[in-house]
C-alpha positions in Angstrom: 0.0 -0.4 -0.6 1.3 3.5 -1.2 0.5 6.3 -0.1 0.0 9.5 -2.5 2.3 12.2 -2.5 2.5 16.0 -4.7 6.4 16.6 -2.9 8.8 15.3 -5.5 10.4 11.8 -5.7 14.2 10.9 -6.3 13.2 9.7 -9.8 12.0 13.8 -10.7 15.1 14.9 -9.0 17.3 12.8 -10.8 15.5 14.1 -13.7 16.0 18.0 -12.7 19.5 17.5 -12.2 20.0 15.9 -15.4 18.1 18.4 -17.6 20.3 21.2 -15.0 22.8 19.4 -16.6 21.6 19.7 -19.7 20.7 23.6 -19.5 24.4 23.7 -18.7 25.6 22.7 -21.5 23.7 24.6 -23.7 25.0 27.4 -22.0 28.4 26.0 -22.4 28.2 25.5 -26.1 27.1 29.4 -26.4 30.7 30.4 -25.7 32.2 28.4 -28.1 29.0 29.4 -30.5 29.5 33.2 -30.0 32.0 34.2 -32.8 32.3 37.6 -30.5 33.9 35.3 -27.9 37.6 35.9 -28.0 38.7 33.7 -25.7 37.3 30.5 -27.6 38.5 32.5 -31.3 41.7 29.7 -31.4 40.2 27.0 -29.1 40.4 23.2 -30.7 37.2 22.5 -29.5 35.1 25.2 -31.6 37.3 24.3 -34.7 36.7 20.6 -35.1 32.6 21.2 -33.7 32.1 23.4 -36.6 34.0 22.0 -39.2 32.1 18.8 -38.6 28.9 20.1 -38.2 29.8 22.9 -41.3 27.4 25.3 -39.3 28.9 29.0 -39.7 29.8 31.0 -36.7 27.8 33.6 -35.4 28.7 37.3 -33.6 25.4 38.1 -31.3 24.9 41.0 -29.0 23.4 40.5 -25.3 20.3 39.9 -27.3 21.4 37.0 -28.2 22.1 35.9 -25.0 19.1 37.1 -23.5 17.1 34.4 -25.6 19.3 31.2 -24.6 18.9 32.8 -20.7 15.2 33.1 -20.8 15.0 29.5 -22.5 17.5 28.3 -20.0 15.2 29.4 -17.2 11.7 28.6 -19.1 13.1 25.0 -19.5 13.6 24.2 -15.9 10.7 25.9 -14.5 8.6 24.1 -17.0 9.8 21.0 -16.6 9.7 21.5 -12.6 6.1 22.2 -13.2 5.5 19.2 -15.1 6.2 17.1 -12.5 4.3 18.6 -10.4 0.9 18.7 -12.1 2.0 15.1 -12.7 2.2 14.1 -8.5 -1.0 16.0 -8.2 -3.1 14.1 -11.1 -1.7 11.1 -9.1 -2.9 12.5 -5.7 -6.3 12.7 -7.5 -6.3 11.0 -10.1 -4.3 8.5 -9.9 -4.2 8.4 -13.7 -1.8 10.7 -14.9 -2.6 11.2 -18.6 -6.3 11.9 -19.2 -7.7 14.4 -21.0 -8.2 17.2 -18.2 -4.4 16.3 -17.1 -3.1 16.8 -20.8 -4.9 19.8 -21.3 -3.8 21.5 -18.1 0.3 20.0 -19.5 0.0 21.7 -23.1 -1.5 25.5 -21.1 1.7 25.3 -18.9 3.7 24.8 -21.8 2.2 27.1 -24.3 2.2 29.6 -21.6 5.5 29.1 -21.1 6.9 28.9 -24.3 4.7 32.3 -25.4 6.2 34.1 -22.0 10.1 33.1 -23.1 9.3 34.0 -26.9 7.3 37.6 -26.2 10.6 38.2 -23.5 13.2 37.5 -26.6 11.2 39.8 -29.1 10.7 42.4 -26.5 14.5 42.0 -25.8 14.9 42.9 -29.9 13.2 45.8 -29.5 15.2 48.6 -31.7 17.6 46.1 -32.3 16.8 45.0 -36.3 15.5 41.8 -38.1 19.2 41.2 -38.4 19.7 41.1 -34.8 16.7 38.7 -34.4 17.4 36.1 -36.9 21.4 35.8 -35.4 20.1 35.6 -31.9 18.0 32.9 -32.8 20.7 31.0 -35.2 22.8 31.4 -31.9 20.3 29.4 -30.0 19.7 26.8 -32.0 23.7 26.8 -32.5 24.4 26.4 -28.6 21.0 24.1 -28.6 22.6 21.5 -30.9 26.3 22.0 -29.4 24.8 21.7 -26.2 23.1 18.0 -26.6 26.3 16.5 -28.3 28.7 17.6 -25.3 26.1 16.5 -23.4 25.8 13.5 -25.3 29.5 12.7 -24.5 29.5 14.0 -20.9 26.6 12.7 -19.6 27.0 8.5 -20.3 30.4 8.8 -18.5 29.1 10.1 -15.3 25.9 7.7 -16.0 27.4 4.6 -16.1 29.8 5.5 -13.2 26.7 6.7 -11.1 25.6 3.2 -11.5 28.6 1.4 -11.0 29.2 3.0 -7.6 25.2 2.5 -6.9 25.3 -1.4 -7.7 28.8 -1.5 -5.6 27.1 0.1 -2.7 24.0 -2.2 -3.1 26.0 -5.5 -4.6 24.6 -7.7 -1.8 21.1 -6.8 -2.4 18.3 -8.6 -4.7 18.1 -7.3 -7.9 14.5 -5.9 -9.1 14.6 -4.9 -12.3 10.8 -4.6 -14.0 9.4 -2.6 -10.9 6.0 -1.4 -11.5 5.9 3.0 -11.8 3.9 2.7 -8.2 6.1 0.2 -6.5 9.3 2.9 -7.8 7.6 5.8 -6.4 7.3 3.9 -3.4 10.8 2.8 -3.2 11.9 6.4 -3.8 10.4 7.3 0.1 11.4 4.5 1.8 14.2 3.8 3.6 15.8 0.5 1.7 15.6 -1.7 5.6 12.2 -0.9 6.3 9.8 -3.9 4.3 6.8 -2.8 2.6 3.5 -2.2 4.2 0.4 -4.6 4.2 -2.3 -4.1 1.3 -5.7 -2.4 2.5 -7.5 -5.5 2.3 -9.4 -5.0 5.5 -11.0 -2.1 5.6 -12.8 -2.5 2.0 -16.1 -4.2 1.7 -16.8 -6.0 -1.5 -20.9 -5.1 -0.4 -20.3 -1.8 -0.8 -17.9 -2.5 -3.7 -21.3 -3.6 -5.5 -23.6 -0.9 -3.7 -21.8 1.9 -6.1 -22.5 -0.2 -9.4 -21.2 -1.9 -12.2 -18.0 0.2 -12.8 -17.1 -0.4 -8.9 -17.2 -3.6 -9.3 -15.1 -3.8 -12.2 -12.7 -1.9 -10.1 -12.5 -4.1 -7.9 -12.1 -7.3 -9.5 -8.8 -4.8 -10.9 -7.6 -4.1 -8.4 -7.9 -8.0 -6.9 -6.7 -9.1 -10.5 -3.4 -6.8 -9.6 -3.1 -8.4 -5.9 -3.1 -11.6 -7.0 0.0 -11.0 -9.6 1.8 -9.3 -6.8 0.6 -5.9 -6.9 -1.0 -5.2 -3.9 -0.1 -1.6 -2.7 -2.7 1.3 -2.8 -2.1 5.1 -2.4 -3.4 6.9 0.0 -4.0 11.0 0.7 -3.5 13.0 3.8 -5.4 11.8 7.1 -7.7 15.0 6.2 -8.3 13.6 2.5 -8.8 9.8 3.8 -10.3 10.7 7.3 -12.4 13.9 6.9 -15.4 13.3 9.9 -12.5 11.9 12.1 -9.7 15.2 11.9 -12.8 17.4 12.2 -13.1 15.5 15.6 -9.4 16.3 16.2 -10.2 20.2 15.7 -12.9 20.6 18.1 -12.4 18.1 20.7 -9.3 19.8 21.1 -10.3 23.0 21.3 -13.4 22.2 23.6 -13.2 23.1 26.9 -15.1 20.7 29.5 -18.0 22.2 31.7 -17.7 21.3 35.0 -19.8 20.6 36.9 -20.9 18.6 40.7 -20.8 15.1 40.9 -23.6 13.6 42.6 -23.8 11.8 46.1 -26.2 9.8 45.6 -26.3 5.6 46.3 -27.2 3.3 43.7 -30.4 2.5 45.5 -31.3 6.6 45.7 -29.9 6.7 41.7 -32.7 4.1 40.7 -35.2 5.3 42.7 -34.7 8.5 41.5 -34.5 7.5 37.7 -37.6 5.4 38.0 -39.4 8.3 39.4 -37.9 11.2 36.5 -38.9 8.5 33.5 -42.8 8.9 35.4 -42.7 12.1 36.3 -41.1 13.5 33.6 -42.2 11.0 30.4 -45.2 9.3 31.2 -42.9 6.1 31.5 -43.6 3.3 34.0 -41.1 0.7 34.7 -41.3 -2.0 38.3 -38.4 -0.7 40.9 -36.9 -4.8 39.8 -36.4 -3.4 35.9 -34.6 -0.5 37.0 -32.4 -2.0 39.4 -31.7 -5.0 36.2 -30.9 -2.7 34.1 -28.0 -0.7 36.7 -27.0 -4.1 37.5 -26.6 -5.3 34.2 -24.0 -2.2 33.2 -21.9 -3.5 36.0 -21.7 -7.0 34.8 -21.5 -6.1 30.5 -21.3 -3.7 28.5 -23.7 -4.8 26.0 -27.6 -4.8 27.3 -30.6 -6.2 25.3 -33.5 -5.4 26.2 -36.3 -7.2 24.1 -40.1 -7.3 24.2 -43.2 -6.5 22.5 -42.9 -2.9 21.0 -43.9 -0.1 22.3 -43.5 -0.5 26.2 -40.5 1.7 26.5 -37.2 -0.5 25.4 -35.7 2.5 23.8 -36.6 5.5 26.0 -35.2 3.5 29.2 -31.9 4.1 27.5 -32.4 6.9 25.6 -33.9 8.8 29.1 -30.9 7.3 31.7 -28.3 9.4 29.8 -30.6 12.7 29.5 -31.3 11.7 33.5 -27.2 11.5 34.1 -26.8 14.4 32.0 -25.2 12.7 29.2 -27.0 11.9 25.2 -27.1 8.9 24.3 -26.0 7.5 20.8 -29.2 5.8 18.3 -28.3 3.8 15.3 -31.2 1.8 13.8 -30.3 -1.5 12.3 -30.9 -2.3 8.3 -31.9 -5.3 7.6 -29.2 -5.6 5.0 -26.3 -5.4 7.5 -23.8 -8.5 6.5 -20.6 -7.3 8.0 -18.6 -5.1 10.4 -18.4 -2.3 7.2 -22.2 -1.5 8.3 -20.9 -0.3 11.7 -17.5 1.1 11.3 -17.8 2.6 7.4 -14.9 0.6 5.0 -12.1 2.0 3.3 -13.2 3.1 -0.9 -11.0 2.1 -2.9 -11.7 3.9 -5.7 -11.7 7.7 -4.0 -8.9 6.8 -1.4 -11.4 7.7 1.6 -12.6 5.7 4.3 -16.1 6.0 4.5 -17.1 7.2 7.8 -20.2 6.3 9.3 -21.6 8.1 12.6 -21.0 5.0 15.1 -17.6 5.0 14.3 -17.8 8.7 14.7 -19.1 8.6 17.9 -16.9 6.2 19.1 -13.6 8.4 18.4 -14.8 11.0 19.8 -15.9 9.4 23.1 -11.8 8.5 22.9 -11.4 12.4 24.1 -14.7 12.7 26.8 -13.3 9.8 28.5 -15.0 11.0 32.2 -18.9 11.2 30.2 -20.5 8.1 30.0 -21.6 7.0 26.6 -24.2 5.0 25.8 -24.7 3.7 22.2 -27.7 2.0 21.4 -28.4 -0.7 18.1 -31.7 0.3 17.8 -33.5 -3.2 16.7 -30.8 -5.2 16.9 -31.9 -8.4 16.0 -33.5 -7.2 12.3 -30.3 -8.3 11.5 -28.0 -11.4 12.8 -26.2 -9.8 15.3 -23.0 -11.8 15.4 -22.2 -10.9 12.0 -21.8 -7.0 11.7 -21.4 -7.0 15.8 -19.1 -9.8 15.8 -15.8 -8.0 16.0 -17.2 -6.8 19.3 -18.4 -9.5 21.0 -15.1 -10.8 20.4 -13.1 -7.5 21.9 -15.4 -6.5 25.0 -14.2 -10.5 26.5 -10.8 -8.9 26.4 -9.1 -7.1 29.7 -9.6 -2.8 29.2 -6.8 -2.6 28.2 -6.8 -5.0 24.8 -10.4 -3.3 23.7 -8.3 -2.2 20.6 -10.0 -2.8 17.5 -8.2 -2.6 13.7 -9.9 0.0 11.2 -7.7 -0.3 8.5 -4.5 -1.5 7.6 -2.2 1.7 6.9 1.3 2.5 5.1 3.9 3.1 8.0 4.4 5.9 7.3 1.1 7.4 7.3 0.1 9.9 9.5 -3.6 9.3 10.5 -6.0 11.0 13.0 -5.2 11.9 16.3 -6.6 8.7 18.5 -6.2 6.6 15.4 -2.6 4.5 16.2 -1.3 3.1 12.9 -4.9 2.7 11.7 -6.5 0.9 15.3 -9.2 2.8 17.2 -9.2 1.4 21.9 -12.8 1.1 22.0 -13.8 3.9 25.1 -14.1 1.5 28.2 -16.5 4.6 29.1 -18.7 2.5 26.4 -21.9 0.7 26.9 -24.0 -1.7 23.7 -27.4 -0.9 24.2 -29.6 -3.2 21.7 -33.4 -3.5 21.8 -35.3 -6.4 20.5 -38.3 -7.0 19.0 -39.8 -10.3 18.3 -41.7 -11.1 15.6 -41.3 -12.9 12.7 -39.2 -9.7 11.0 -36.5 -10.4 12.9 -33.3 -12.9 13.3 -32.7 -15.2 16.8 -30.4 -13.8 18.8 -28.1 -16.8 19.2 -26.9 -18.3 22.7 -23.1 -16.1 21.6 -24.6 -12.9 22.1 -26.9 -13.9 24.8 -24.4 -15.4 27.2 -22.9 -12.3 26.7 -24.8 -10.1 27.6 -27.6 -9.2 30.0 -31.0 -9.1 28.6 -33.9 -7.6 30.2 -37.3 -8.4 29.3 -40.1 -6.7 28.4 -43.4 -8.6 27.9 -45.8 -6.7 30.4 -46.9 -3.3 30.6 -46.3 -1.9 33.6 -49.1 0.3 35.8 -48.9 4.1 36.8 -48.2 5.3 39.4 -48.1 9.4 41.2 -45.1 10.7 42.0 -46.0 13.7 44.3 -43.0 16.1 43.9 -40.3 17.3 41.0 -37.6 15.1 39.9 -34.4 16.9 38.2 -31.6 15.0 36.6 -28.4 14.5 38.0 -24.5 14.3 36.8 -23.1 11.6 37.3 -19.7 10.6 35.5 -18.1 7.7 34.1 -15.4 7.5 37.3 -18.3 8.4 39.2 -20.4 5.1 38.3 -17.0 3.1 38.5 -16.7 4.0 41.8 -20.3 2.7 42.9 -20.4 -0.4 41.3 -16.7 -0.8 43.1 -18.2 -0.3 46.2 -20.8 -2.3 45.7 -18.4 -5.4 45.2 -16.1 -4.3 47.7 -19.1 -4.6 50.8 -19.3 -7.8 52.1 -22.7 -8.2 52.5 -23.6 -7.7 49.0 -21.3 -10.4 47.5 -23.1 -14.1 47.5 -22.0 -16.4 50.5 -21.6 -19.7 49.5 -24.8 -20.8 50.5 -25.8 -19.2 48.0 -23.6 -20.9 45.6 -24.9 -24.1 47.1 -29.1 -23.5 46.8 -28.1 -21.9 43.1 -26.4 -24.6 42.2 -29.0 -27.2 43.1 -30.9 -25.4 40.6 -28.5 -25.3 38.0 -27.4 -28.8 38.5 -31.0 -30.1 38.1 -31.3 -28.6 35.1 -28.3 -29.7 33.3 -29.0 -33.5 34.1 -32.9 -32.5 33.3 -32.0 -30.5 30.2 -29.0 -30.7 29.1 -28.6 -27.1 29.5 -24.9 -26.1 31.1 -23.4 -22.1 31.6 -19.3 -21.1 31.5 -17.2 -19.6 33.8 -18.5 -16.0 32.1 -22.1 -16.5 33.8 -20.5 -17.1 36.9 -18.8 -13.8 36.9 -21.4 -12.0 36.0 -23.8 -13.0 37.9 -21.3 -12.3 41.2 -21.3 -8.8 40.0 -25.1 -8.4 39.0 -25.8 -9.9 42.2 -23.5 -7.3 44.6 -24.8 -4.3 42.2 -28.3 -6.1 42.5 -28.4 -6.0 45.8 -26.8 -2.3 46.3 -29.5 -0.9 44.0 -31.7 -1.7 47.4 -33.0 -5.4 45.7 -32.2 -8.9 48.1 -29.8 -11.6 46.3 -32.4 -14.3 45.9 -34.5 -11.3 43.3 -30.3 -10.9 41.4 -30.4 -15.4 41.4 -34.0 -15.1 39.7 -33.5 -12.9 37.5 -30.1 -14.3 36.7 -31.7 -18.3 36.3 -34.3 -17.0 34.0 -32.7 -14.9 31.8 -29.3 -16.5 31.6 -30.7 -20.9 32.3 -34.3 -21.0 31.3 -34.1 -19.0 27.9 -32.3 -21.8 26.3 -35.5 -24.0 26.8 -36.7 -21.8 24.0 -38.0 -24.2 21.1 -37.7 -26.7 23.0 -40.6 -29.1 22.4 -39.3 -32.3 23.7 -41.7 -34.6 25.4 -39.6 -34.7 28.8 -40.1 -31.0 29.1 -43.1 -30.3 30.2 -42.5 -32.6 33.0 -39.2 -31.1 33.7 -40.3 -27.5 33.9 -42.7 -29.9 36.8 -41.0 -30.9 38.8 -38.5 -27.7 38.5 -41.4 -25.7 40.3 -41.4 -28.7 43.0 -37.2 -28.5 43.6 -37.6 -24.1 43.9 -40.9 -24.3 46.3 -38.1 -26.8 48.6 -34.9 -24.8 47.7 -36.1 -20.8 48.4 -39.7 -21.9 49.4 -43.4 -21.1 47.4 -43.1 -17.5 47.5 -39.6 -17.1 45.7 -38.5 -17.0 42.1 -41.0 -15.3 40.6 -39.7 -14.1 37.4 -38.8 -17.7 37.5 -41.7 -19.2 37.6 -43.2 -16.7 35.4 -41.2 -17.9 32.8 -41.7 -21.6 33.2 -45.5 -21.1 32.8 -45.3 -19.5 29.5 -43.0 -22.1 28.5 -45.0 -24.7 29.5 -48.3 -23.0 27.7 -46.5 -23.5 24.4 -46.0 -27.0 25.4 
């Protein structure tokens, strides 16, 4: 992968150096061609050249030298301008000789030539036609003699340089038939550095298909080139490739955060205040158990799924929690056409040579600056497409320790200077981020797989809550990420909130029964979530038994969805008897409700 640059390459400097040497030879030839030059009157070189070429020796004044000098200046400046325009063409369109750029080259050549001729004619005002004729004859002779001298002197010099270069690189592999792209990048890359990897990871076939038939053809050509060993793609500046992310850099570096007083409320008080805030200000009514489960789920996992009936306030719960704590959540409606990560993170467009930045990517990038904000990113209707397809990278990365939450956006060249917080094409997912997906259950959606459910905390919204009166005003609070983290840490540190050996032993009786009867098990991930969830749930004002009831229903029994074997019904009835024996007849209400619903479907 190469990086397009408008500055000159080594090949360009070599060409300009040779041109400069040639023009020096032309100017030096003027001393031989000028009959007025007495220093060269008896020179054997003059006699040899003019005798061989059989051309007259012309006497000129200062006017002839002006014509020759103007030409040397014009030729050198035009060559520099032409090379710059060629580099500029490669920067924007890659093809150098299109009709547009050929017109630009021709305009530059014609403009410079007219300027040279105009200055030459102006210098002969009052000198007469004979002087003008002699000057241009002198110019032609100097050009001819200079070309001969250049050929005679330049070839030995070039061969000498070639020998020196080959002796210096005698132990290095020789590559003769390299393409123009490879030569450009070799001119700009130190010899000890390997070639950068290709830009394959950020491109998307689906995105290319969306741009039409010509885009598909270009992509096919690109793949053919890669198959032939040419896998390098040029890139422009970071502002050209990542305009949105670079704008965020400018805005965030200039932004002065507002200082607000941190709330002193406990998790219990936050749960109660948030519930009242929803009812008083938004007309949304949730049970206190739902609010506690929502906050506890944020402590146990960075992925929450709110599923159930449409219109039960799933999206509103996430939106208004951000509003309640003084933040603003981000909403991304999932599309049925999403098939891979490019739908969320964008992709590098091989045709425009830009990265197609999504709002989702820009929000993640922005939050790398706002590290103490609570970043809630809502994926609305998360299961209208397959979650494990477009969200696969996040499902894996969020399992790592926080310091390893790194997501490669793009494989970039070694010398590409990207946006400030995109380190070598890698974006660090901000640790202040939660992903909340809302999911409907109908024929238009996909089933959420165990891989997703196991990693997420799932809240179900199957029933409508009864409204209640709030007699006082409830104001929003200001809660930072560090403040919320501290509250979670205090909840986990409190001995009374944590599950005891007896709690585990009683719960294991249920899970062992389910494993033996239904062949349903779970791993250490769920156990870790259970410890964190239950401790925070108690800190929010709930009971351990309620937390275990929630987790058993959402993490274990949901796996019985779609099971219609004959033994399932009796197994569920036996499970209810076991719950009565272990926890009592008035306990595990959520599990009992789930079991009754499953039995009705059998």
